[in-house]
ROLOPA-566144 format. One record per atom (N, C-alpha, C): atom name; x, z, y. Coordinates in pm, whole numbers, plus 50000, padded with zeros to 5 digits. Atoms other than C-alpha are relative to their C-alpha. Example, Ala and Ser with C-alpha at 12.3 -4.5 7.8 and 13.67 -1.06 7.14 Angstrom:
> atom	xx	zz	yy
> N	50089	50000	49881 .
> CA	51230	50780	49550 .
> C	50090	50000	50120 .
> N	49918	49994	49881 .
> CA	51367	50714	49894 .
> C	49923	50073	50109 .
This chain:
> atom	xx	zz	yy
> N	49969	49910	49956 .
> CA	48194	49991	48284 .
> C	50180	49985	49992 .
> N	49832	50011	50142 .
> CA	48570	49952	48005 .
> C	49995	49873	50208 .
> N	49965	50147	49926 .
> CA	48561	49579	48251 .
> C	50073	50019	50181 .
> N	50003	49997	49899 .
> CA	48551	49692	48601 .
> C	50111	50128	50034 .
> N	49879	49866	49970 .
> CA	48815	50023	48551 .
> C	50122	49893	49996 .
> N	49923	50064	50098 .
> CA	49044	49745	48374 .
> C	50045	49894	50138 .
> N	49931	50086	49803 .
> CA	48995	49517	48774 .
> C	50110	50099	50092 .
> N	49976	49861	49927 .
> CA	49047	49835	48928 .
> C	50147	50002	50039 .
> N	49823	49834	50082 .
> CA	49382	49994	48750 .
> C	50047	49793	50046 .
> N	49862	50116	49906 .
> CA	49495	49543	48824 .
> C	50016	50000	50169 .
> N	49962	49887	49856 .
> CA	49420	49633	49188 .
> C	50085	50108	50073 .
> N	49908	49976	49951 .
> CA	49590	49836	49199 .
> C	50120	50034	49995 .
> N	49800	49971	50065 .
> CA	49967	49807	49057 .
> C	49956	49846	50096 .
> N	49929	50117	49901 .
> CA	49905	49463	49288 .
> C	49997	50079	50082 .
> N	50016	49908	49856 .
> CA	49855	49693	49585 .
> C	50159	50099	49992 .
> N	49905	49928	50036 .
> CA	50136	49885	49441 .
> C	50159	49906	50021 .
> N	49886	50098	50026 .
> CA	50373	49591	49350 .
> C	50001	49987	50191 .
> N	49984	50067	49871 .
> CA	50299	49437	49676 .
> C	50092	50170	50168 .
> N	49967	49892	49885 .
> CA	50366	49766	49871 .
> C	50204	50005	49909 .
> N	49840	49929	50022 .
> CA	50757	49850	49634 .
> C	50099	49823	50059 .
> N	50021	50135	49889 .
> CA	50793	49417	49743 .
> C	50073	49993	50113 .
> N	49991	49987	49831 .
> CA	50801	49548	50114 .
> C	50126	50058	50017 .
> N	49832	49875	49964 .
> CA	51017	49839	50018 .
> C	50099	49967	49933 .
> N	49830	49964	50025 .
> CA	51301	49727	49854 .
> C	49999	49835	50118 .
> N	49953	50078	49878 .
> CA	51321	49416	50105 .
> C	50066	50032	50145 .
> N	49896	49934	49884 .
> CA	51392	49637	50349 .
> C	50083	50166	50026 .
> N	49816	49911	50017 .
> CA	51654	49882	50256 .
> C	50054	49943	49867 .
> N	49820	50072	50127 .
> CA	51970	49765	50153 .
> C	50094	50018	49976 .
> N	49939	49906	50053 .
> CA	52179	49776	49906 .
> C	50103	50034	50042 .
> N	49883	50018	49985 .
> CA	52440	49959	49870 .
> C	50107	49984	49889 .
> N	49873	50085	50123 .
> CA	52760	49895	49669 .
> C	49980	50049	49835 .
> N	50017	49940	50144 .
> CA	52714	50170	49368 .
> C	49828	50004	49976 .
> N	50105	50018	50105 .
> CA	52353	49991	49299 .
> C	49890	50085	50056 .
> N	50092	49922	49960 .
> CA	52131	50207	49474 .
> C	49956	49896	50135 .
> N	50065	50061	49957 .
> CA	51864	50125	49741 .
> C	49991	50149	50192 .
> N	50024	49841	49853 .
> CA	51886	50312	50090 .
> C	49943	49965	50108 .
> N	50104	49956	49951 .
> CA	51589	50401	50272 .
> C	50071	49961	50219 .
> N	49956	50019	49914 .
> CA	51685	50291	50637 .
> C	49897	50159	50110 .
> N	50085	49922	49906 .
> CA	51630	50606	50877 .
> C	49844	49992	50098 .
> N	50143	49998	49919 .
> CA	51367	50492	51122 .
> C	49891	49923	49927 .
> N	50167	50026	50115 .
> CA	51121	50366	50794 .
> C	49993	50165	49981 .
> N	50010	49902	50042 .
> CA	51205	50701	50682 .
> C	49944	50100	50153 .
> N	50110	49950	49897 .
> CA	51096	50879	51042 .
> C	49810	49903	50032 .
> N	50143	50008	49958 .
> CA	50759	50659	51098 .
> C	49961	50019	49892 .
> N	50113	49935	50095 .
> CA	50632	50692	50731 .
> C	49958	50118	49959 .
> N	50081	49838	50005 .
> CA	50675	51043	50721 .
> C	49914	50017	50158 .
> N	50101	50033	49933 .
> CA	50488	51002	51041 .
> C	49867	50022	49955 .
> N	50165	50048	50069 .
> CA	50215	50837	50907 .
> C	49933	50053	49850 .
> N	50065	49918	50115 .
> CA	50197	51078	50586 .
> C	49904	50108	50020 .
> N	50037	49893	49958 .
> CA	50141	51335	50806 .
> C	49926	50006	50156 .
> N	50154	50079	49855 .
> CA	49879	51137	51062 .
> C	49857	50025	49910 .
> N	50093	50053	49984 .
> CA	49517	51158	51016 .
> C	49970	49831	49964 .
> N	49999	50127	49992 .
> CA	49398	50811	50902 .
> C	49906	49952	50178 .
> N	50070	49942	49913 .
> CA	49165	50889	51211 .
> C	50067	49992	50156 .
> N	49936	49995	49939 .
> CA	49427	50941	51447 .
> C	50138	49861	49984 .
> N	49903	50112	50032 .
> CA	49681	50639	51320 .
> C	50010	49914	50155 .
> N	49979	50189	49857 .
> CA	49738	50299	51588 .
> C	49898	49977	49842 .
> N	50145	50067	50034 .
> CA	49461	50061	51570 .
> C	50063	49881	49923 .
> N	49892	50073	50120 .
> CA	49773	49845	51342 .
> C	49980	50050	49833 .
> N	50023	49934	50181 .
> CA	49753	50096	51082 .
> C	49908	49997	49944 .
> N	50110	49984	50074 .
> CA	49444	50156	51024 .
> C	49934	49795	49914 .
> N	50086	50160	49981 .
> CA	49328	49792	51033 .
> C	50145	49916	49870 .
> N	49953	50018	50227 .
> CA	49646	49757	50713 .
> C	49920	50084	50002 .
> N	50055	49940	50161 .
> CA	49470	50043	50510 .
> C	49826	49915	50041 .
> N	50135	50010	49986 .
> CA	49135	49854	50656 .
> C	50016	49835	49888 .
> N	49954	50139	50127 .
> CA	49285	49527	50478 .
> C	49996	50019	49825 .
> N	50045	49930	50132 .
> CA	49355	49718	50204 .
> C	49859	50019	49940 .
> N	50123	49993	50041 .
> CA	48988	49873	50150 .
> C	49921	49883	49924 .
> N	50056	50111	50053 .
> CA	48846	49482	50166 .
> C	50069	49977	49899 .
> N	49995	50015	50168 .
> CA	49010	49414	49859 .
> C	49968	50068	49933 .
> N	50064	49867	50045 .
> CA	48876	49756	49715 .
> C	49867	49876	49990 .
> N	50141	50070	49936 .
> CA	48532	49592	49819 .
> C	49976	49886	50005 .
> N	50076	50110	50067 .
> CA	48569	49217	49734 .
> C	50024	49959	49853 .
> N	49992	49915	50091 .
> CA	48636	49374	49402 .
> C	49881	49997	49935 .
> N	50068	49939	50094 .
> CA	48349	49556	49345 .
> C	49847	49895	50025 .
> N	50075	50141	50062 .
> CA	48147	49252	49508 .
> C	49972	49890	49967 .
> N	49940	50154	50092 .
> CA	48254	49026	49296 .
> C	49949	50035	49858 .
> N	50051	50014	50129 .
> CA	48161	49195	48988 .
> C	49774	50126	49981 .
> N	50131	49967	50100 .
> CA	47817	49329	49108 .
> C	49960	50076	50057 .
> N	49994	49863	49980 .
> CA	47856	49669	49213 .
> C	49956	50023	50132 .
> N	50033	49957	49911 .
> CA	47809	49663	49585 .
> C	49903	49850	50049 .
């Protein structure tokens, strides 16, 4: 169980790291050293946060499915499903 927990934690970190790389890549640098999140992205992400999965666009659902597939692949690899 501990091995599966560690593998899932590593996957969670990888997923978070991928998100942060994307976020940092789309947010311009300010002279102060801060990042600025463009208003268009704030609006989009606020909409996504307040939308149930079933009501997301097909493209947005597919993105979530790809992440779910990564979890399923790990569980399959360790023989849990």
